[in-house]
Each structure stands twice: as structure tokens, then as C-alpha cells.
C-alpha positions as a printed Julia matrix, in Angstrom:
87×3 Matrix{Float64}:
  0.02   0.03   0.0
  2.64   2.46   0.99
  4.97   1.72  -1.85
  2.21   2.46  -4.47
  1.34   5.7   -2.68
  5.02   6.61  -2.48
  5.62   6.15  -6.14
  2.58   8.27  -7.25
  3.72  11.17  -4.9
  4.85  14.25  -7.0
  6.22  16.24  -4.16
  9.51  16.01  -2.59
  8.05  16.53   1.08
  4.49  15.56   1.99
  2.9   14.14   4.91
 -0.82  12.93   5.47
 -2.38  12.53   9.05
 -3.66   8.97   9.35
 -5.16   9.07  12.85
 -4.95  10.59  16.32
 -4.08   8.43  19.3
 -4.49   9.98  22.63
 -2.5   13.16  22.49
 -0.38  12.01  19.23
 -0.95  12.6   15.63
  0.13   9.52  13.31
  1.25  10.6    9.84
  2.68   9.03   7.04
  5.2   11.11   4.82
  7.28  11.34   1.7
 10.78  12.66   2.14
 13.52  13.69  -0.49
 16.61  15.74   0.42
 17.25  17.59   3.63
 14.66  19.18   5.99
 15.8   22.34   8.02
 17.07  22.15  11.45
 14.18  22.36  14.13
 12.63  21.09  17.34
  9.23  20.4   18.91
  8.65  22.03  22.17
  5.44  20.05  23.08
  5.77  16.51  21.57
  8.18  13.76  20.77
  8.7   12.76  17.01
  8.82   9.14  15.75
 10.32   8.24  12.27
  9.82   4.77  10.82
 11.28   3.79   7.52
  9.15   1.67   5.37
 11.43   1.4    2.13
 14.63   3.08   1.17
 16.92   4.85   3.86
 16.64   7.85   5.83
 18.83   9.69   8.31
 17.77  11.73  11.37
 20.48  14.2   12.28
 21.16  15.52  15.85
 23.59  18.04  17.0
 25.89  15.37  18.13
 25.1   12.1   16.15
 23.13  10.74  13.21
 20.62   7.77  12.97
 20.71   5.79   9.95
 17.42   4.11   9.41
 16.75   1.32   6.86
 13.5   -0.55   6.22
 11.46  -1.6    9.29
 13.73   0.65  11.62
 12.53   3.7   13.63
 13.81   6.13  16.21
 12.02   8.56  18.56
 13.29  12.04  18.97
 12.33  13.61  22.39
 10.67  16.86  22.67
 13.01  19.86  22.67
 15.84  18.03  20.69
 17.16  19.96  17.69
 17.03  17.7   14.67
 16.56  17.29  10.87
 15.88  14.58   8.53
 17.44  13.72   5.22
 16.87  11.33   2.46
 19.07  11.12  -0.55
 16.22  10.59  -2.84
 12.81   9.04  -3.12
 13.54   5.23  -3.2
């Protein structure tokens, strides 16, 4: 399902809210290239890779995520995401 949705996406950056769970929002997104450095003051952010590879950069380290891997970035932590190209 996600692979077909990803292949049909025209944007380099896109996310779609799927549902809300308690105080959290679950989104699926398409990522290509680098996103700017930022932080979230009120919520944690979870990244999960369905296909390809993505990186989540922190100020002092980088998480390399491959299919079926994820990482949670705690609120208040400056980070950015990057993915070389849509895969």
C-alpha cells in the first residue's frame, strides 16, 4: 500500500495525517532531500522507514534508518531529517 502511494507522489516533502491516538498524531510522509534544523517543544517525534533509507541528524550524532527501523526524537531536541532521494 505505502509503496504504491510513494511511487505516485509528486512532491519531495509531503505528509498525511492517518489518525490521532490520545495526544499523538500518526502521519505517513514522503521525504526527499534535507529538511531544516528544528525542534518540537511540546511533542516527541517518531520516524519509521518503510522503504529505502533515511537519516535523522541530531547536533551530536546521526541515526541511519533502513526498512523496518525507527527512532523517537524527544521533545526539545534539535534535529533534521534527510533522505538522498525517493526510493
